[in-house]
Every structure is written in structure tokens, then in C-alpha cells.
C-alpha positions as CSV (number, residue, x, y, z in Angstrom):
1,M,-55.3,55.3,-31.3
2,T,-52.5,54.1,-33.7
3,Q,-49.2,55.9,-33.2
4,T,-47.9,57.3,-36.5
5,H,-44.2,58.1,-37.3
6,D,-43.2,60.4,-40.1
7,V,-39.9,59.9,-41.8
8,D,-38.3,60.5,-45.2
9,I,-37.3,56.8,-45.6
10,L,-38.4,53.6,-44.0
11,I,-35.9,50.7,-44.5
12,S,-37.4,47.2,-44.1
13,G,-34.6,44.8,-43.2
14,G,-31.7,45.1,-40.7
15,G,-29.1,42.9,-42.5
16,I,-25.9,44.3,-43.8
17,A,-27.5,45.9,-46.8
18,G,-30.2,47.6,-44.7
19,L,-27.8,48.8,-42.1
20,T,-25.5,50.2,-44.7
21,A,-28.5,52.0,-46.4
22,A,-29.6,53.4,-43.0
23,A,-26.0,54.7,-42.3
24,A,-25.7,56.2,-45.8
25,F,-29.1,58.0,-45.9
26,G,-28.9,59.0,-42.3
27,T,-25.4,60.5,-42.7
28,A,-26.8,62.4,-45.8
29,G,-29.3,64.1,-43.5
30,F,-32.5,62.1,-44.4
31,S,-34.7,61.0,-41.5
32,V,-34.6,57.2,-41.5
33,Q,-36.5,54.5,-39.7
34,I,-35.1,50.9,-40.0
35,V,-37.0,47.9,-38.8
36,D,-36.2,44.2,-38.6
37,P,-38.0,41.4,-36.7
38,T,-34.8,39.7,-35.6
39,P,-32.1,41.7,-33.7
40,P,-28.7,40.9,-35.3
41,V,-26.2,38.8,-33.4
42,T,-23.0,40.7,-33.0
43,E,-20.7,38.2,-31.3
44,R,-18.6,35.7,-33.2
45,D,-19.3,32.6,-31.2
46,A,-22.9,33.4,-30.1
47,E,-25.7,31.2,-31.2
48,G,-27.2,32.4,-34.5
49,S,-24.2,34.6,-35.5
50,D,-23.6,34.9,-39.2
51,L,-20.2,33.3,-39.8
52,R,-20.1,34.2,-43.5
53,T,-17.9,37.0,-44.6
54,T,-18.4,39.9,-47.0
55,A,-15.7,41.1,-49.5
56,F,-16.2,44.8,-50.1
57,L,-14.8,45.4,-53.6
58,Q,-13.1,48.8,-54.5
59,P,-16.3,50.7,-55.5
60,A,-17.9,49.8,-52.2
61,R,-15.3,51.6,-50.1
62,E,-16.5,55.1,-51.3
63,L,-20.0,54.3,-50.1
64,L,-18.8,53.0,-46.8
65,Q,-16.7,56.2,-46.3
66,T,-19.8,58.4,-47.2
67,A,-21.8,56.5,-44.6
68,G,-19.2,57.0,-41.9
69,L,-18.5,53.3,-41.7
70,W,-15.1,52.8,-43.3
71,D,-13.0,54.2,-40.4
72,R,-14.8,51.7,-38.1
73,L,-14.2,48.8,-40.4
74,K,-10.8,49.2,-42.0
75,D,-8.7,47.9,-39.1
76,H,-10.7,44.6,-39.0
77,A,-10.4,44.0,-42.8
78,A,-8.1,41.7,-44.7
79,P,-7.1,43.1,-48.1
80,L,-7.7,41.0,-51.2
81,Q,-4.7,41.6,-53.4
82,V,-4.9,38.5,-55.6
83,M,-7.8,36.4,-56.8
84,R,-6.5,32.9,-57.5
85,I,-8.4,30.4,-59.6
86,V,-7.4,26.8,-59.2
87,D,-8.7,23.9,-61.3
88,A,-8.4,20.6,-59.4
89,G,-10.7,18.7,-61.8
90,G,-8.4,15.9,-62.6
91,P,-8.8,12.3,-61.4
92,E,-7.5,13.3,-58.0
93,P,-8.0,16.6,-56.1
94,E,-4.7,18.1,-57.1
95,A,-4.0,21.6,-58.5
96,R,-3.5,21.1,-62.2
97,I,-4.0,24.8,-63.3
98,V,-3.4,27.8,-61.1
99,K,-4.0,31.3,-62.4
100,D,-3.6,34.5,-60.4
101,F,-5.5,37.7,-61.1
102,D,-3.5,40.5,-59.5
103,A,-5.1,43.8,-58.6
104,N,-1.8,45.5,-59.5
105,D,-2.6,44.9,-63.2
106,I,-5.5,47.3,-63.0
107,S,-5.1,49.4,-59.9
108,D,-2.9,50.6,-57.0
109,Q,-5.5,49.3,-54.6
110,P,-6.5,45.7,-53.6
111,F,-9.5,44.2,-55.3
112,G,-11.3,44.6,-52.0
113,W,-11.3,43.9,-48.3
114,N,-12.9,41.0,-46.4
115,L,-14.8,41.3,-43.1
116,S,-16.8,38.9,-41.0
117,N,-20.6,39.5,-41.2
118,W,-21.1,39.3,-37.4
119,L,-18.5,42.1,-37.0
120,L,-20.0,44.2,-39.7
121,R,-23.3,44.1,-37.9
122,R,-21.6,45.2,-34.7
123,E,-19.8,48.1,-36.2
124,M,-22.8,49.2,-38.3
125,L,-25.1,49.2,-35.3
126,A,-22.6,51.3,-33.4
127,R,-22.5,53.8,-36.3
128,L,-26.3,54.0,-36.3
129,E,-26.4,54.8,-32.6
130,E,-24.3,57.9,-33.4
131,L,-26.9,59.2,-35.9
132,E,-29.8,61.3,-34.6
133,T,-31.4,61.0,-38.0
134,V,-31.9,57.2,-37.6
135,D,-34.7,55.5,-35.7
136,L,-33.5,51.9,-35.2
137,R,-36.3,49.5,-34.3
138,L,-34.9,45.9,-33.9
139,G,-37.5,43.3,-33.0
140,T,-40.1,45.1,-35.1
141,A,-41.5,43.7,-38.3
142,T,-43.3,45.3,-41.2
143,T,-46.9,44.0,-41.5
144,S,-48.6,46.0,-44.3
145,L,-47.9,48.4,-47.1
146,F,-50.3,51.0,-48.5
147,T,-49.0,53.5,-51.1
148,R,-50.3,56.6,-52.8
149,T,-48.7,59.0,-55.2
150,D,-47.3,61.2,-52.5
151,E,-46.5,58.7,-49.6
152,A,-46.3,55.2,-48.3
153,R,-47.8,53.9,-45.2
154,V,-46.3,50.9,-43.5
155,G,-47.9,49.0,-40.7
156,L,-45.5,47.7,-38.0
157,S,-45.8,44.7,-35.6
158,D,-45.9,47.0,-32.6
159,D,-49.3,48.3,-33.8
160,S,-47.8,51.6,-34.9
161,Q,-47.7,53.0,-38.5
162,T,-45.0,54.9,-40.4
163,R,-45.5,57.4,-43.2
164,A,-42.6,57.7,-45.5
165,R,-41.7,59.3,-48.8
166,L,-39.7,56.2,-49.8
167,V,-39.7,52.6,-48.6
168,I,-36.5,50.7,-49.2
169,A,-37.1,46.9,-49.2
170,A,-33.8,45.3,-47.9
171,D,-35.7,42.5,-46.3
172,G,-34.3,39.5,-48.1
173,R,-35.2,36.9,-50.7
174,T,-38.7,36.4,-49.3
175,S,-39.2,40.2,-48.9
176,P,-42.5,41.1,-47.3
177,M,-42.5,44.5,-48.9
178,R,-41.9,43.1,-52.3
179,E,-44.7,40.6,-51.8
180,A,-47.0,43.4,-50.5
181,A,-46.3,45.4,-53.7
182,G,-47.1,42.3,-55.9
183,I,-43.7,42.2,-57.6
184,K,-42.9,38.7,-58.9
185,V,-39.5,37.0,-58.9
186,Q,-37.9,34.4,-61.1
187,T,-36.0,31.8,-59.1
188,T,-33.5,29.1,-60.1
189,R,-32.7,26.3,-57.7
190,Y,-29.4,24.4,-58.2
191,G,-29.7,21.6,-55.7
192,Q,-26.7,23.0,-53.9
193,K,-25.9,24.2,-50.4
194,A,-22.9,26.1,-49.1
195,L,-21.0,25.4,-45.9
196,A,-19.8,28.6,-44.4
197,L,-17.2,28.7,-41.6
198,A,-13.9,30.1,-40.5
199,V,-10.7,28.0,-40.6
200,T,-7.0,28.2,-39.8
201,H,-4.1,26.8,-41.8
202,P,-0.3,26.7,-41.4
203,I,0.5,28.1,-44.8
204,P,-0.3,31.9,-44.9
205,H,-2.8,33.2,-47.4
206,C,-0.7,36.2,-48.3
207,N,-3.8,38.2,-49.0
208,V,-4.8,35.8,-51.8
209,S,-8.4,34.7,-52.2
210,T,-8.3,31.2,-53.6
211,E,-11.2,29.6,-55.5
212,I,-10.7,25.9,-56.1
213,H,-12.9,24.2,-58.8
214,R,-13.5,20.5,-59.0
215,T,-17.2,19.3,-58.8
216,G,-20.3,20.4,-57.0
217,G,-19.3,24.0,-56.8
218,P,-16.3,26.1,-55.8
219,F,-14.3,25.7,-52.6
220,T,-13.3,29.3,-51.8
221,L,-10.9,30.5,-49.1
222,V,-11.0,34.2,-48.5
223,P,-8.4,35.9,-46.3
224,L,-9.2,36.9,-42.7
225,P,-7.0,38.5,-40.1
226,D,-5.0,35.9,-38.1
227,Y,-7.0,33.9,-35.5
228,Q,-5.3,32.8,-32.2
229,G,-1.9,33.3,-33.8
230,Q,-2.7,31.3,-36.9
231,P,-3.3,32.3,-40.5
232,S,-7.1,32.3,-41.0
233,S,-9.6,32.3,-43.9
234,A,-13.3,32.3,-44.4
235,L,-14.4,29.2,-46.2
236,V,-17.4,28.9,-48.5
237,W,-17.7,25.3,-49.7
238,M,-20.5,24.7,-52.3
239,E,-21.7,21.2,-52.9
240,T,-24.7,19.3,-54.0
241,S,-27.3,19.5,-51.2
242,R,-26.9,15.8,-50.3
243,R,-23.1,16.0,-50.1
244,A,-23.2,19.3,-48.2
245,Q,-25.5,17.8,-45.6
246,E,-23.2,14.8,-45.3
247,L,-20.2,17.1,-44.7
248,F,-22.2,19.2,-42.3
249,E,-22.9,16.1,-40.1
250,L,-19.3,14.8,-40.1
251,E,-17.5,14.8,-36.8
252,D,-14.7,17.5,-36.6
253,T,-11.7,15.4,-37.4
254,A,-13.3,13.8,-40.4
255,F,-14.5,17.2,-41.6
256,E,-11.1,18.7,-41.3
257,A,-9.6,15.8,-43.4
258,A,-12.3,16.4,-46.0
259,M,-11.5,20.1,-46.1
260,T,-7.8,19.5,-46.5
261,R,-8.4,17.0,-49.3
262,R,-10.8,19.3,-51.2
263,S,-8.4,22.2,-50.9
264,A,-5.8,20.1,-52.9
265,S,-3.7,20.5,-49.7
266,L,-2.6,24.0,-50.9
267,F,-2.7,25.4,-47.3
268,G,-1.5,22.4,-45.4
269,P,-3.9,20.7,-42.8
270,I,-7.0,22.9,-42.5
271,K,-8.6,23.2,-39.0
272,L,-11.9,24.4,-37.9
273,A,-11.9,27.9,-36.3
274,S,-15.7,28.2,-35.8
275,R,-18.9,26.1,-36.0
276,R,-20.3,25.2,-39.4
277,T,-23.3,26.8,-41.0
278,L,-25.3,25.6,-44.0
279,W,-27.0,27.8,-46.6
280,P,-29.2,27.0,-49.7
281,I,-28.0,28.3,-53.0
282,I,-30.3,29.9,-55.5
283,S,-30.4,32.6,-58.1
284,Q,-33.3,35.0,-58.1
285,S,-34.3,38.3,-59.7
286,A,-37.3,40.5,-59.4
287,E,-39.3,41.3,-62.5
288,R,-38.9,45.0,-61.7
289,L,-36.9,46.9,-59.0
290,T,-39.6,49.4,-58.0
291,G,-43.2,49.9,-57.0
292,Q,-45.1,53.0,-56.0
293,R,-42.9,54.7,-53.4
294,L,-40.9,51.5,-53.1
295,A,-37.4,50.5,-54.1
296,L,-36.1,47.0,-54.0
297,V,-32.4,46.5,-53.1
298,A,-30.1,43.6,-52.2
299,E,-31.7,40.1,-51.9
300,A,-35.2,41.6,-52.2
301,A,-34.1,42.5,-55.8
302,H,-31.5,39.9,-56.7
303,V,-29.9,36.8,-55.2
304,V,-26.8,35.1,-56.7
305,P,-24.5,32.2,-55.7
306,P,-21.5,33.3,-53.6
307,I,-19.0,33.5,-56.5
308,G,-16.7,36.4,-57.2
309,A,-17.9,38.5,-54.2
310,Q,-20.7,39.8,-56.3
311,G,-23.8,39.5,-54.1
312,L,-23.5,42.3,-51.5
313,N,-21.4,44.4,-53.9
314,M,-24.4,44.4,-56.3
315,S,-26.5,45.4,-53.3
316,L,-24.2,48.3,-52.6
317,G,-24.4,49.3,-56.2
318,D,-28.2,49.6,-55.7
319,M,-27.5,51.9,-52.7
320,R,-25.1,54.1,-54.6
321,I,-27.6,54.8,-57.3
322,L,-30.5,55.4,-54.9
323,L,-28.4,57.8,-52.8
324,E,-27.1,59.7,-55.8
325,L,-30.7,60.2,-57.1
326,A,-31.9,61.2,-53.6
327,M,-29.1,63.7,-53.1
328,A,-29.5,65.2,-56.6
329,S,-33.1,66.1,-55.9
330,P,-34.2,65.7,-52.2
331,D,-37.6,67.2,-52.9
332,T,-38.5,64.4,-55.3
333,L,-37.4,61.6,-53.0
334,G,-39.5,58.5,-53.8
335,D,-41.5,59.9,-56.6
336,A,-42.2,58.1,-59.9
337,R,-39.5,59.8,-61.9
338,M,-36.8,59.1,-59.3
339,L,-37.8,55.4,-59.1
340,D,-38.1,55.0,-62.8
341,S,-34.6,56.3,-63.1
342,Y,-33.4,53.9,-60.5
343,H,-35.0,51.0,-62.3
344,R,-33.5,52.0,-65.7
345,R,-30.0,52.4,-64.3
346,R,-29.9,49.1,-62.3
347,F,-32.2,46.6,-63.9
348,A,-30.1,45.7,-67.1
349,E,-26.9,45.4,-65.2
350,V,-28.4,43.3,-62.4
351,K,-30.0,41.0,-64.9
352,L,-26.7,40.6,-66.8
353,R,-24.8,39.8,-63.6
354,V,-27.3,37.3,-62.3
355,Q,-27.1,35.5,-65.7
356,G,-23.3,35.6,-65.7
357,I,-22.9,34.2,-62.2
358,D,-25.5,31.5,-63.1
359,L,-23.3,30.4,-65.9
360,L,-20.2,30.4,-63.8
361,N,-21.9,28.4,-61.1
362,R,-23.1,25.8,-63.6
363,A,-19.6,25.5,-65.0
364,S,-18.2,25.0,-61.5
365,M,-20.7,22.1,-60.8
366,V,-19.7,19.8,-63.7
367,S,-18.8,16.3,-62.7
368,S,-17.9,14.5,-65.9
369,Q,-14.1,14.4,-66.7
370,P,-14.5,15.7,-70.3
371,L,-16.5,18.8,-69.1
372,R,-14.0,19.4,-66.3
373,N,-11.2,19.4,-68.9
374,M,-13.2,21.9,-71.1
375,R,-13.5,24.1,-68.1
376,A,-9.8,24.0,-67.5
377,M,-9.1,24.8,-71.2
378,G,-11.4,27.8,-71.0
379,L,-9.6,29.2,-67.9
380,N,-6.3,28.8,-69.7
381,T,-7.6,30.6,-72.8
382,L,-9.1,33.5,-71.0
383,Y,-6.0,34.0,-68.8
384,A,-3.6,33.9,-71.7
385,L,-5.2,37.0,-73.4
386,A,-4.0,39.9,-71.3
387,P,-6.6,42.4,-72.5
388,V,-9.4,39.9,-71.8
389,R,-7.9,39.2,-68.4
390,R,-7.9,42.9,-67.5
391,T,-11.4,43.4,-68.8
392,L,-12.7,40.5,-66.7
393,M,-11.1,42.0,-63.6
394,Q,-12.6,45.4,-64.2
395,M,-16.0,43.8,-64.8
396,G,-15.7,41.9,-61.6
397,L,-15.2,45.1,-59.7
398,G,-18.3,46.5,-61.3
399,A,-16.5,48.9,-63.6
400,K,-18.3,50.0,-66.7
């Protein structure tokens, strides 16, 4: 006989978005089951660990506090006080334009705080272990979805079944729950990949996140706490797929020389502080954010290139709205009216941000010198207009 679990919310996906959702809804008193076929790796240098980082922008901190996560995370976080844009698009990779966007211009807080993904998983799992409202099932996959007006039934790979009032699909860009609901996506492929790794450098970052534009995509160094007594940053280096593969395969000394050159030598000689990982770059958006008893969040709903720390912060925006709607009327959790409201409040903003980041990425990829010069002129023009500059910073944080 099939074992059946009854919960308020089933979360498909145990990545950072899914773990955050489980902590938020579990802390709010909802019964939650979270499943993922692959247990997360929670040690920095273990095989399969996620060496990317996540910059939580200001609006995200309130959700993390609500979920009981911020106190666990804050001591591991590197504040992001300044976002520096560097154009190095001249004949040689040298900084020809440097513009600083300082959080002090719009706030008494940093833009955000940067943390390593493997560490986020470790601390989030520890928080979930504290919550009696959360049933954590790692190594278990979703296999089917059947919905009715009053409930969803989800089949699991351990031959059990879960009945839930709401299913949250946080199961990635190839989301099984989205596929089961028949929701289509629009995908853009750029022919790019991103190298993600940790580095050290002799010149301190001073809590400045630096995005260097030349060709192929941005080269972004985001502050991390010191590593083995050296200033450290997370590097995301976007390039054409062929070039990224070539860089990935270089021996360490040659790769370090390539990093230092591409960085316009702004930080001195850059050294590897982790292994390299390689990720494909796409944009993707779902044609709608809901199905019957189903809400799409995070990469199940939208995928963007790693520019401006927008990806996971868009995901946490999804979570904030869902949690607000659920808390406002717990008895109607997962019903058509709640989900229609979620779609209306998120869909237009998500679409706009996906399109905006797509344009930024295309601008960062240009290789011809005249187009690189136009990009530099555009940066100069936007930065020179103080009201425009402040508005851009507010929009980057997700402010209305």
C-alpha cells in the first residue's frame, strides 16, 4: 500500500531557493516537505561542491531574517558597498573607464552581502533541522504531479505520495514539476559559458564588487572574506563557449596569467583559491508562473545570465510575494485566487528583468572596437546623470 504524506506545502528542489522557501514557510508555521534527488554538498573542497557565490541584495535580508537564516549567515558574509563598472574595451586590456556606484548614495546599508553557495547550503540545512514543521527528504525525487481544485498529489521516487495544498517548483531550469504541468518556456542561448571559482589577490577588494567589460562577457570579482590570510574574491568569468572551454583546460600557471591579464591587472597577480567550474549561460522565462495548485519560483520560472546579482534575488522576490499571500490568508493557500495574484504581481517584473539583463549581456559580449567604444560612451553618459545613476541603483536592488 502506498504511503501518503499530508502537508501544506511540498517544495520540489533543494537548491538555495528551495531551502530558503522551506525555512521561510516552515518558520511561518506551515507544514512543509522538501525533496531533492541530489543531497547538497556542504564542504568547500569536496567533489561536486558549488563554488559559485550569491550576493543577497538589501531586500533579501528581511526574508532571510524572517526565515531564521540571517543570524546564521551574517558572520560569513562579505558586504558589497560599491559596485564598480570598468570598461577595458580598448586595444589592450587596460582600464580606460572606471565608474563607482556607491550604496551611500541611496542607503545607509551596503548594496548586499556575498556568500559562497556551498556554505549557504550548509547553514540552511542546519536551520531546517531545527524546524519541526519541515520534512527534509534529500535523495528523493518527484516523479508525478496530479492536481485537483482542492489539492495536489505528488508521486515520489521512494514510492510514497504527498498530498499538498500548494506545490512550489524550485527544481531548476529543467523543472520536472513545470514539465508535468505543461507550462512552456522561452529560452535564449548565447553561446557562452561562465567559469566560476574563488581567487586571491594582493590588492584588497575593500568591499568593492568589480565588473570588467571587454569582450565575450563580463569578468566579475565579488568580495569574499579573506582566505588563508589573503584578500579573496569570487570570480565569474563569462566568455564564448569555445574560449571558456580553452580557459577551463589551461594548466594553473597559464590560467592565472590569463586571469590577471583579463582583470586589467587591477588587483595584482590573481591566484587560484579553488578548483574551476564551468556553467552554460542562457536566459529563460516561463509562459506563466502558476498552474493548478502549483507556483513556479527561481530557475523553474526564470533564468538570467549572472549580471548584477539579479538571479537569486529575483527568486527571493518570488518567495516574498508567495509568503505574503500565504500569511494574509492561510485558509486559501494554493487556491486559484492566491495563485492568480502571485502571477499578476510577479510576471511583468520578471519579464522586464529578463529582457533587461539580456540586453546588458549582449552589450558585454561585443567584440568590434566601434561597438566597444559605443558601450563605453553609454556608461559615461548614464553615470554623468546623477538622478539616472541613483534610479539605476534603486532598480538594481529591486525597488519599485
